[in-house]
C-alpha positions as CSV (number, residue, x, y, z in Angstrom):
1,M,174.1,120.9,65.6
2,R,177.1,118.7,66.3
3,S,175.0,116.1,68.1
4,M,172.6,116.1,65.2
5,M,175.4,115.6,62.7
6,R,177.0,112.9,64.8
7,N,173.7,111.0,64.8
8,L,173.5,111.3,61.1
9,W,177.1,109.9,60.7
10,V,176.9,106.9,63.0
11,G,177.2,103.9,60.7
12,L,178.1,106.1,57.7
13,V,181.4,106.5,55.9
14,L,181.7,109.5,53.6
15,I,183.7,109.3,50.4
16,Y,183.7,113.0,49.7
17,S,185.7,114.0,46.7
18,P,186.2,111.4,43.9
19,P,187.6,111.5,41.3
20,V,190.9,112.9,42.7
21,Y,194.2,113.2,40.8
22,P,197.4,113.2,42.8
23,Q,199.8,116.0,41.8
24,L,203.3,115.0,40.6
25,V,205.6,117.6,42.0
26,A,209.0,116.0,41.5
27,G,210.5,113.2,39.6
28,I,214.0,112.0,40.7
29,E,216.4,109.2,40.1
30,G,215.0,106.1,41.8
31,G,211.7,107.6,42.8
32,R,208.9,110.1,42.3
33,V,207.4,112.5,44.8
34,T,203.6,113.2,44.6
35,D,201.3,115.2,46.7
36,V,198.6,112.8,47.7
37,G,197.2,114.6,50.7
38,P,193.4,115.0,51.2
39,E,191.7,117.7,49.1
40,A,190.7,119.4,52.3
41,A,191.9,122.1,54.7
42,G,191.9,122.8,58.4
43,T,192.8,126.5,58.5
44,Y,192.8,129.2,55.9
45,G,194.8,131.7,57.9
46,F,194.4,133.8,61.0
47,S,194.3,137.3,59.4
48,S,191.3,139.5,58.7
49,Q,191.5,138.6,55.0
50,V,192.0,135.0,53.8
51,F,191.1,135.3,50.1
52,L,192.8,137.5,47.5
53,I,190.2,138.1,44.8
54,R,190.6,139.6,41.3
55,G,187.4,139.7,39.2
56,K,185.1,136.8,39.9
57,D,187.2,133.8,39.1
58,E,190.8,134.5,40.2
59,V,191.4,133.7,43.9
60,V,194.5,133.1,46.0
61,T,194.1,131.6,49.4
62,R,196.1,129.7,52.0
63,S,196.1,126.2,53.3
64,N,198.4,124.4,55.7
65,A,200.4,123.3,52.6
66,G,201.0,126.9,51.5
67,L,199.3,129.3,49.1
68,Y,197.0,128.1,46.3
69,K,195.7,129.9,43.3
70,T,192.8,129.4,40.9
71,A,192.2,131.3,37.7
72,D,189.0,129.5,36.7
73,G,186.7,130.1,39.6
74,G,187.9,127.1,41.6
75,K,187.7,124.4,39.0
76,T,191.4,123.8,39.5
77,W,193.9,124.9,42.0
78,T,197.7,125.1,41.9
79,R,200.2,125.9,44.6
80,S,201.4,129.5,44.5
81,M,204.7,129.4,46.4
82,S,207.2,130.8,43.9
83,G,209.7,132.9,45.8
84,L,208.5,131.8,49.2
85,V,211.6,129.9,50.2
86,D,213.9,130.7,53.1
87,P,217.4,131.1,51.5
88,A,219.1,130.0,54.7
89,T,217.4,126.6,54.9
90,G,215.8,125.9,51.5
91,T,212.5,125.3,53.2
92,E,209.3,127.1,52.3
93,L,208.0,129.9,54.4
94,G,204.9,129.4,56.4
95,V,202.1,131.7,55.5
96,S,199.5,132.6,58.2
97,G,197.5,135.3,56.5
98,L,196.9,137.7,53.6
99,C,196.0,141.3,52.7
100,Q,195.3,142.9,49.4
101,S,195.5,146.4,47.8
102,P,191.9,147.7,47.1
103,S,193.2,150.0,44.4
104,S,195.5,147.5,42.7
105,P,194.1,144.0,43.3
106,E,197.1,142.4,41.6
107,I,199.2,143.5,44.5
108,G,198.9,141.5,47.7
109,Y,200.9,140.7,50.8
110,A,201.3,137.5,52.7
111,I,202.3,137.2,56.4
112,A,205.3,135.0,56.9
113,S,205.1,132.9,60.0
114,Q,208.9,133.2,60.5
115,G,208.5,137.0,60.5
116,G,208.0,139.7,57.9
117,I,205.7,140.4,55.0
118,V,206.1,139.1,51.5
119,R,204.7,140.8,48.4
120,T,203.3,139.9,45.0
121,T,202.7,142.3,42.2
122,D,201.2,139.7,39.7
123,F,198.5,138.2,41.8
124,G,200.5,135.3,43.3
125,E,202.6,134.2,40.4
126,V,205.8,135.2,42.2
127,W,206.4,136.5,45.7
128,S,209.3,138.6,46.9
129,F,210.8,138.2,50.3
130,P,212.5,141.3,51.6
131,E,215.2,140.7,54.2
132,I,213.7,142.7,57.1
133,N,213.8,142.2,60.8
134,L,210.1,142.3,61.6
135,P,208.5,140.1,64.3
136,P,205.8,137.6,63.1
137,P,202.7,139.6,62.3
138,T,199.2,138.6,63.2
139,D,197.4,140.8,60.6
140,C,198.1,143.2,57.9
141,A,196.2,145.9,55.9
142,V,196.9,147.8,52.7
143,D,196.2,151.5,52.1
144,P,193.0,152.0,50.0
145,V,194.9,154.4,47.6
146,D,198.6,153.6,47.7
147,P,199.4,149.8,47.3
148,A,202.9,150.4,48.6
149,V,201.6,151.5,52.0
150,V,201.0,148.4,54.2
151,Y,200.5,148.0,58.0
152,A,201.7,145.0,60.0
153,L,200.3,144.2,63.4
154,V,202.6,142.0,65.5
155,N,202.1,140.0,68.6
156,Q,204.0,139.3,71.8
157,R,207.6,138.3,71.2
158,D,210.4,136.4,72.8
159,P,212.4,138.3,73.9
160,P,209.8,141.1,74.4
161,G,210.2,144.2,72.3
162,P,208.5,147.5,71.8
163,G,205.7,148.1,69.3
164,L,202.6,146.5,68.1
165,L,202.0,148.3,64.8
166,F,204.5,148.8,62.0
167,K,204.1,150.8,58.7
168,S,205.8,150.5,55.4
169,V,205.6,153.0,52.6
170,D,207.8,151.1,50.1
171,G,205.8,147.8,49.6
172,G,207.1,146.0,52.6
173,M,210.8,146.6,52.0
174,T,211.2,148.5,55.2
175,F,209.0,149.1,58.2
176,T,208.8,151.9,60.8
177,Q,207.2,151.5,64.3
178,V,204.0,153.5,64.7
179,G,201.0,153.2,66.9
180,V,201.8,155.6,69.8
181,G,199.0,155.0,72.3
182,L,198.5,151.3,71.7
183,P,199.1,149.0,74.7
184,Q,202.7,148.0,75.0
185,S,202.5,145.0,77.3
186,P,204.4,142.0,75.9
187,N,201.7,139.7,77.1
188,L,198.8,141.2,75.0
189,F,197.5,139.5,71.9
190,S,196.9,141.9,69.0
191,N,194.2,140.7,66.7
192,A,193.3,142.9,63.8
193,V,194.2,146.0,61.9
194,V,191.7,147.6,59.4
195,I,191.7,150.8,57.3
196,A,188.5,152.8,56.5
197,P,187.5,152.4,52.9
198,T,188.0,156.0,51.7
199,N,189.7,157.8,54.7
200,R,193.2,156.4,54.5
201,D,194.1,158.0,57.8
202,R,191.4,156.2,59.8
203,I,193.0,153.0,61.2
204,Y,191.4,150.6,63.6
205,V,193.3,148.0,65.8
206,T,191.9,145.5,68.3
207,V,194.0,144.3,71.3
208,Q,193.0,141.4,73.5
209,V,191.2,142.5,76.7
210,E,192.1,146.2,76.0
211,G,189.4,146.6,73.3
212,L,189.3,148.7,70.1
213,F,191.7,151.6,69.2
214,A,191.4,154.2,66.4
215,S,193.9,156.4,64.7
216,A,193.1,159.6,62.7
217,D,196.6,160.3,61.4
218,G,197.6,157.2,59.4
219,G,198.5,155.1,62.4
220,L,201.0,157.4,64.0
221,T,198.9,157.8,67.2
222,F,195.9,155.9,68.6
223,E,193.2,156.5,71.1
224,A,191.0,153.9,72.9
225,L,187.3,153.9,71.9
226,P,185.8,153.7,75.4
227,N,182.4,152.5,74.2
228,A,183.7,149.6,72.1
229,P,183.3,146.0,73.5
230,R,186.4,145.1,75.5
231,S,186.2,141.6,74.0
232,A,186.7,143.0,70.4
233,W,188.4,140.4,68.3
234,R,187.9,141.2,64.6
235,I,186.9,144.3,62.7
236,Y,184.9,144.3,59.5
237,R,184.5,147.6,57.7
238,H,181.7,148.7,55.4
239,P,182.7,148.6,51.7
240,T,182.1,152.3,51.2
241,E,181.1,154.0,54.5
242,D,184.0,155.1,56.6
243,G,182.1,155.2,59.8
244,T,180.3,151.9,59.6
245,L,182.0,148.8,61.1
246,L,181.1,145.5,62.6
247,V,183.2,144.1,65.5
248,T,183.2,140.5,66.7
249,G,184.1,139.3,70.2
250,S,181.6,138.0,72.7
251,G,178.9,138.6,70.1
252,L,178.5,141.0,67.1
253,F,178.5,144.8,67.5
254,L,177.7,147.5,65.0
255,S,178.9,151.1,65.0
256,T,177.8,153.7,62.5
257,D,179.7,156.7,64.0
258,A,183.3,155.5,63.5
259,G,183.4,153.7,66.9
260,A,182.0,156.4,69.1
261,S,179.1,154.1,70.0
262,F,178.1,150.4,69.5
263,D,174.9,148.4,69.5
264,R,174.7,144.7,69.9
265,V,173.3,143.1,66.7
266,G,173.3,139.6,65.2
267,A,170.0,138.2,66.4
268,G,169.6,134.6,65.1
269,L,173.3,133.8,65.2
270,P,173.8,130.6,67.3
271,R,177.3,131.4,68.6
272,L,179.0,134.3,70.3
273,N,182.3,133.4,68.8
274,I,181.7,134.1,65.1
275,N,184.3,132.7,62.7
276,M,184.1,135.5,60.1
277,I,181.8,138.3,58.8
278,A,181.6,139.7,55.3
279,F,179.6,142.5,53.7
280,D,178.0,141.9,50.3
281,T,179.9,144.2,47.9
282,A,176.8,145.1,45.8
283,D,174.3,145.5,48.6
284,P,176.0,146.1,52.0
285,T,172.8,145.7,53.9
286,I,173.4,142.0,53.1
287,V,175.9,140.6,55.6
288,Y,177.3,137.0,55.7
289,A,178.5,135.1,58.8
290,A,180.5,131.9,59.1
291,E,179.3,129.9,62.0
292,G,181.6,126.8,61.9
293,Q,179.5,123.6,62.1
294,G,176.4,125.8,62.3
295,G,176.9,126.7,58.7
296,F,176.3,129.8,56.6
297,Y,174.1,132.7,57.9
298,R,172.9,135.8,56.0
299,S,171.4,139.1,57.1
300,E,169.4,141.4,54.9
301,D,169.0,144.2,57.3
302,G,172.5,145.4,57.9
303,A,173.4,142.6,60.5
304,Q,170.5,143.3,62.8
305,T,169.1,139.7,62.3
306,F,170.5,136.6,60.6
307,V,168.9,133.5,59.1
308,R,170.7,130.3,58.3
309,V,170.9,129.6,54.6
310,D,171.1,125.9,53.8
311,G,173.5,126.1,50.8
312,L,175.9,123.8,52.6
313,S,174.7,120.3,53.8
314,E,175.6,118.6,57.0
315,R,178.0,116.4,55.1
316,E,179.9,119.5,53.9
317,L,180.2,120.9,57.4
318,V,182.2,118.1,58.9
319,G,185.2,118.9,61.1
320,V,185.4,122.5,62.0
321,G,182.7,123.4,59.4
322,L,182.6,126.8,57.7
323,T,185.2,129.2,59.0
324,R,186.0,131.8,56.3
325,I,184.2,134.0,53.7
326,G,185.3,136.2,50.8
327,V,183.1,138.2,48.5
328,T,184.0,139.4,44.9
329,L,182.9,142.6,43.4
330,P,179.8,142.4,41.3
331,S,180.1,142.3,37.5
332,A,177.9,144.1,35.0
333,E,176.0,140.9,34.4
334,K,175.9,139.2,37.8
335,G,176.0,139.9,41.4
336,P,179.0,139.1,43.6
337,T,180.4,135.6,44.1
338,V,180.8,134.3,47.6
339,Y,183.8,132.0,48.4
340,V,183.9,130.1,51.7
341,G,186.4,127.9,53.4
342,T,185.4,124.6,55.1
343,S,187.2,121.6,56.5
344,L,186.6,119.9,53.1
345,G,188.2,122.8,51.2
346,P,186.8,125.9,49.5
347,Y,183.2,126.3,48.1
348,R,181.7,128.8,45.8
349,S,178.2,130.4,45.6
350,D,176.9,132.6,42.8
351,E,173.5,132.9,44.6
352,R,174.5,134.6,47.9
353,G,174.7,131.3,49.7
354,E,171.5,129.7,48.5
355,S,173.6,126.9,47.0
356,F,177.3,126.1,46.9
357,K,179.6,124.2,44.6
358,P,182.7,122.4,45.9
359,I,185.8,123.8,44.3
360,H,188.6,121.9,45.9
361,A,190.1,119.9,43.0
362,G,193.9,120.2,43.6
363,Y,193.5,122.2,46.8
364,R,195.4,120.3,49.5
365,G,196.4,121.4,53.0
366,A,194.9,119.2,55.7
367,G,197.3,119.5,58.6
368,V,198.7,116.1,59.5
369,G,198.7,115.1,63.1
370,D,199.8,111.5,62.4
371,L,200.0,108.8,59.7
372,A,199.4,105.0,59.9
373,I,199.0,102.1,57.6
374,D,196.2,99.7,58.6
375,A,196.2,95.9,58.2
376,A,194.6,96.2,54.8
377,G,197.4,98.5,53.6
378,R,195.3,101.7,53.6
379,L,196.8,105.1,54.6
380,L,195.2,106.8,57.7
381,V,195.6,110.5,58.1
382,A,194.8,112.2,61.4
383,N,193.8,115.7,60.5
384,A,195.2,117.9,63.3
385,D,192.9,120.9,62.6
386,S,189.5,119.6,61.8
387,G,189.3,116.5,64.1
388,V,188.6,114.0,61.4
389,I,190.5,110.9,60.1
390,F,190.9,110.3,56.4
391,R,191.4,106.8,55.0
392,S,192.8,106.3,51.5
393,T,190.7,104.6,48.8
394,A,193.2,105.3,46.1
395,D,196.3,107.6,45.6
396,G,195.0,111.0,46.6
397,A,191.4,109.9,47.3
398,Y,190.0,109.5,50.8
399,E,187.0,108.7,52.9
400,I,186.3,110.3,56.2
401,I,186.0,107.8,59.1
402,G,186.4,109.9,62.2
403,D,183.9,112.7,62.2
404,N,181.6,111.0,64.8
405,L,184.3,111.2,67.5
406,A,182.8,112.8,70.6
407,F,183.1,116.5,69.8
408,P,183.3,118.0,73.3
409,F,186.6,116.3,73.8
410,V,188.1,116.8,70.3
411,Y,190.2,119.9,70.2
412,Q,192.6,118.5,67.7
413,L,193.5,115.0,66.5
414,E,197.1,114.2,67.3
415,A,197.6,110.5,66.6
416,V,196.1,107.5,64.9
417,A,197.1,103.8,65.3
418,A,196.1,100.7,63.4
419,A,196.0,97.2,64.8
420,P,198.5,94.9,62.9
421,D,196.0,92.1,62.4
422,D,192.6,93.7,62.2
423,P,191.8,96.2,59.4
424,D,188.8,97.6,61.4
425,L,190.5,98.3,64.7
426,Y,192.0,101.8,65.1
427,L,192.8,104.1,68.0
428,A,192.7,107.9,67.8
429,V,194.1,110.4,70.3
430,S,192.8,113.9,70.7
431,S,193.3,116.6,73.3
432,D,190.7,118.9,74.8
433,A,191.0,122.6,75.6
434,F,192.7,121.7,78.9
435,V,195.5,119.8,77.0
436,D,194.3,116.5,78.4
437,A,194.5,113.4,76.2
438,H,191.5,111.3,75.2
439,I,191.8,108.0,73.4
440,F,189.0,106.7,71.1
441,R,188.6,103.2,69.7
442,T,186.7,101.7,66.8
443,T,186.3,98.1,65.9
444,D,184.2,98.6,62.7
445,G,186.5,100.6,60.6
446,G,185.4,104.0,61.9
447,H,181.6,103.7,61.6
448,S,181.4,104.1,65.4
449,W,183.8,105.1,68.1
450,S,183.9,104.7,71.9
451,Q,186.1,106.5,74.4
452,S,188.7,104.4,76.1
453,T,189.0,104.6,79.9
454,I,192.4,105.7,81.3
455,F,193.1,104.7,84.9
456,G,195.8,106.2,87.0
457,R,197.8,109.4,86.6
458,P,196.4,112.3,84.5
459,V,197.6,112.1,80.9
460,G,198.6,115.1,78.8
461,A,198.3,115.7,75.1
462,Y,200.4,114.3,72.3
463,L,200.2,110.7,73.0
464,H,201.2,108.4,70.1
465,P,199.9,104.9,70.8
466,V,201.6,101.8,69.3
467,F,200.1,98.3,69.0
468,A,202.6,95.5,69.7
469,P,203.1,93.8,66.3
470,S,202.9,90.3,67.7
471,D,200.1,90.9,70.2
472,A,197.4,93.5,69.3
473,T,196.0,93.3,72.8
474,R,199.1,95.2,73.9
475,V,199.1,99.0,73.3
476,Y,201.8,101.4,74.6
477,C,202.4,105.1,74.6
478,V,204.4,107.6,76.7
479,M,204.0,111.2,77.6
480,I,205.7,113.7,79.9
481,G,206.0,111.9,83.2
482,V,203.5,109.1,82.2
483,F,203.8,105.7,80.6
484,V,200.4,104.4,79.4
485,R,199.6,100.7,78.8
486,S,196.7,98.7,77.6
487,V,196.4,94.9,77.7
488,D,192.9,94.6,76.1
489,G,193.5,96.2,72.7
490,G,192.9,99.7,73.8
491,Q,189.6,99.4,75.6
492,T,191.2,100.5,78.8
493,F,194.5,102.0,79.7
494,Q,196.6,102.2,82.9
495,S,199.0,105.1,83.3
496,R,202.0,105.1,85.6
497,Y,204.9,107.3,86.5
498,F,207.6,107.6,83.8
499,P,210.5,109.4,85.5
500,Y,212.3,110.5,82.4
501,W,209.9,113.3,81.7
502,Y,211.5,116.6,80.9
503,G,211.5,118.1,77.4
504,P,208.8,119.2,74.8
505,F,205.4,117.6,74.7
506,V,206.2,116.1,71.3
507,N,209.5,114.5,72.3
508,H,208.1,111.1,73.3
509,R,207.7,108.0,71.1
510,V,207.4,104.3,71.6
511,A,208.4,101.3,69.5
512,V,207.7,97.6,70.3
513,D,209.8,94.6,69.5
514,P,208.0,92.8,66.5
515,T,208.4,89.4,68.1
516,N,208.2,90.1,71.9
517,P,205.4,92.4,73.2
518,D,207.3,92.9,76.5
519,V,210.3,94.6,74.9
520,I,209.6,98.3,74.5
521,Y,211.8,101.2,73.5
522,A,210.6,104.7,74.6
523,S,212.1,108.2,74.2
524,G,212.0,110.8,76.9
525,G,213.8,114.0,77.6
526,E,216.8,112.2,79.1
527,G,217.4,109.7,76.3
528,L,216.3,106.4,74.8
529,F,215.0,103.8,77.3
530,K,214.3,100.0,77.1
531,S,211.9,97.8,79.0
532,T,211.9,94.0,78.9
533,D,208.9,93.6,81.2
534,G,206.1,95.3,79.4
535,G,206.8,98.7,80.8
536,D,207.0,97.9,84.5
537,S,210.6,99.2,84.5
538,F,212.9,101.0,82.1
539,E,216.7,101.5,81.8
540,Q,218.4,104.1,79.7
541,V,220.3,102.7,76.7
542,S,221.3,106.0,75.0
543,P,221.4,109.7,75.9
544,G,219.8,112.2,73.6
545,E,216.5,113.6,72.5
546,F,214.7,111.3,69.9
547,I,211.7,112.0,67.9
548,A,211.3,108.6,66.1
549,I,212.2,105.0,66.8
550,A,212.2,102.1,64.4
551,I,212.9,98.4,64.8
552,N,214.0,95.9,62.1
553,P,211.0,93.5,61.7
554,K,213.2,90.6,60.7
555,H,216.1,91.3,63.1
556,P,214.6,92.9,66.2
557,Q,218.1,93.4,67.7
558,T,218.5,96.3,65.2
559,I,217.1,99.5,66.5
560,Y,217.2,103.0,65.0
561,A,216.4,106.3,66.7
562,A,216.4,109.8,65.1
563,S,217.4,112.9,66.9
564,R,215.1,115.9,67.3
565,T,218.0,118.3,67.9
566,T,220.8,117.1,65.5
567,N,221.0,115.4,62.1
568,E,222.2,112.1,63.6
569,I,220.5,108.7,63.3
570,I,221.7,106.2,66.0
571,R,221.7,102.5,65.4
572,S,222.1,99.4,67.7
573,L,222.8,95.9,66.4
574,D,222.6,94.2,69.8
575,G,219.2,95.2,71.2
576,G,220.3,98.5,72.6
577,Q,223.5,97.4,74.4
578,T,225.6,99.6,72.2
579,F,224.9,102.3,69.6
580,S,226.7,104.0,66.8
581,S,225.7,107.2,65.1
582,M,225.8,108.8,61.6
583,A,225.1,112.3,60.4
584,V,222.5,112.1,57.7
585,G,222.0,115.7,56.4
586,G,219.8,118.7,57.2
587,D,219.3,120.1,60.7
588,F,217.2,117.5,62.6
589,A,214.9,114.6,62.0
590,L,211.2,114.8,61.2
591,G,210.5,111.1,60.6
592,L,212.1,107.7,60.4
593,G,210.8,104.4,58.9
594,I,211.8,101.0,57.7
595,D,210.6,99.2,54.5
596,P,208.7,96.3,56.0
597,L,209.5,94.0,53.0
598,R,213.1,95.0,52.7
599,P,214.1,96.1,56.2
600,E,217.7,96.9,55.2
601,R,216.2,99.9,53.5
602,V,215.6,102.8,56.0
603,F,214.2,106.2,55.3
604,A,214.7,109.4,57.2
605,W,213.0,112.8,56.5
606,M,215.3,115.6,57.6
607,H,214.5,119.3,58.2
608,A,216.3,121.4,55.7
609,G,217.6,118.2,54.1
610,G,214.8,116.3,52.4
611,L,214.3,112.6,52.2
612,F,217.3,110.2,52.7
613,R,217.5,106.4,52.2
614,S,219.9,103.8,53.4
615,E,220.3,100.6,51.4
616,D,222.5,98.9,54.0
617,G,220.8,99.1,57.3
618,G,222.1,102.6,58.2
619,E,225.7,102.2,57.3
620,S,225.4,104.9,54.6
621,W,222.8,107.4,53.5
622,L,221.8,108.9,50.2
623,A,219.6,111.9,49.6
624,V,216.9,110.5,47.3
625,D,215.0,113.8,47.1
626,A,216.5,117.2,48.0
627,D,213.8,119.1,46.1
628,E,210.1,118.9,47.1
629,T,210.7,117.0,50.4
630,L,213.3,119.6,51.3
631,R,211.1,122.6,50.6
632,R,208.3,121.1,52.5
633,S,210.4,120.1,55.5
634,N,209.5,123.3,57.3
635,A,207.9,121.4,60.2
636,Q,209.0,121.6,63.8
637,A,210.3,118.4,65.3
638,G,207.4,116.3,66.5
639,F,204.8,117.8,64.2
640,A,205.5,115.6,61.2
641,A,205.2,111.9,60.4
642,L,206.7,109.2,58.1
643,V,205.4,105.8,57.4
644,V,206.4,103.1,54.9
645,A,203.7,101.0,53.3
646,P,204.3,97.2,52.8
647,D,204.3,97.6,49.0
648,T,206.6,96.8,46.1
649,P,207.8,99.3,45.0
650,A,207.9,100.9,48.5
651,R,205.6,103.8,49.1
652,V,206.9,106.3,51.7
653,Y,204.4,108.8,53.1
654,L,205.6,112.1,54.6
655,G,203.0,114.0,56.5
656,H,203.0,117.6,57.8
657,A,200.9,120.2,56.0
658,S,199.8,117.7,53.4
659,V,200.9,114.2,52.5
660,L,203.8,113.6,50.1
661,Q,204.3,110.2,48.6
662,F,207.7,109.0,47.6
663,L,207.3,106.0,45.2
664,D,210.6,104.2,45.5
665,D,211.4,102.7,42.1
666,F,215.0,101.7,43.1
């Protein structure tokens, strides 16, 4: 399927969602902050349930940018993050999954990536965040009768601690460890917790390698189900029959006797690793399957056999394709509505998958691996999750240019670089399942891509290539233990030993002197380094761990570097011979950039601080937005990006879970 799609896409650029209207989220003195990220998504969450549904038209779901809600069947979406702010830092909580009360659908729970469960009693209008010491859950489930009873399944922890399953009887305010009989090894991955539809005491849990476990006493104790597949990953319960469940793992398995026995089913499904299964709520003999780029499959015989339903086109299955499914209850007039999640955002079907309507207006959340501005002034967004590159056509509107990258190598897109003098020459970096880097190159604006050859030492993931501004044949990047260089515009690369290698994968950046392609600054675990011979040799110019480097384009002797561990920005006015430092605000830096037209203006995005600007080349700093850019500064160092477009007024783009644009009116 992927090869077929790739052939269809060679020579084709897709403009997938016009018209699009960027969302103004904050107006501040001297500038405005707008969410202009692609109306797309990479992941909808990792829990058993990814859609909260009330009626047919009210839906809450997750994107990388947080929770989104629609009250009109997906015609419009708005962010639903009220109350989901960490009081200690002012940053928004990450949400990795959802679960909903079957008896009171207005009550739902969200899994906080930082740990704990948050609750809504008004279908996502406001969320409450109890202060509890609960490890980050992987899944949750709500009692079918009492909406205050919720189970949280946790994963391995650092430091290791006892317990995989926790139970709350007060709406998530407090939790008690339960699950006697579940495996207790700290190295096991717990996947799913599910409650039978009418027997509230029957609880199922899957644990990696160990298989499927069942409780008959409300989760207090569990026994292994010896005939269940050891590869059990997810559990999907029948809407009304307590003993009927489907289990995914290395295939699809059906039990009709509460897990005592299983039969392999799912004939016709193309993949063993199924993204998600859902029962039709009106006729449970109809079962739906999400098969990634394979599309939407439907069974009409209780999951015994499946047939592909072509309600989604090849164009709509770009990236990771179809990954999630949610089904509403039927109404008196109509059958259930099917909601699905794809790389291009959510879709809706009122015909059991025969046709789908795109419903992603206002839904943003494409995880950002990197940002770049090309020679024509267009914004490039490397989507870390789906493996595609978005190129702006207007504020908030994009075309996809990277879907025909060679899929066997694309695990996630981590970087994109644009040539300074050719609007059609880009490089993209992805990693494979073995965490090896692969560099791709296009000379026709993304219509076709070829893989660059890397000679020399093996190269790990998270490379961030940089073209030399004065000579686009020179491209440099650095990784743990490796310096990588091209002298032919990225067609081939040579890697060599870079001795300053310790530290996180993401703690490595390069900046090139705008007038001399032989002068390079590179960050490594031991500090900031300078080369004057094109990377043949380096010398340390400053200690520290730096996540971003910027050079004044009109005065190349002025260099800035932002720390990944402190809130300091260092500056040199003499080409790295000496440095001074200044604390900016927040905890540590997420990004750093210089206004190309007015290089005395420098911007820094700080975790738990927001966006700062210097008007005097780094002598002093002013917080120009401590609102939206602060709340959305919940990235880890190295997993965010900042670029400044050569516009008047300046446009500053901040990339993490979406793309925020700061329009600098000052």
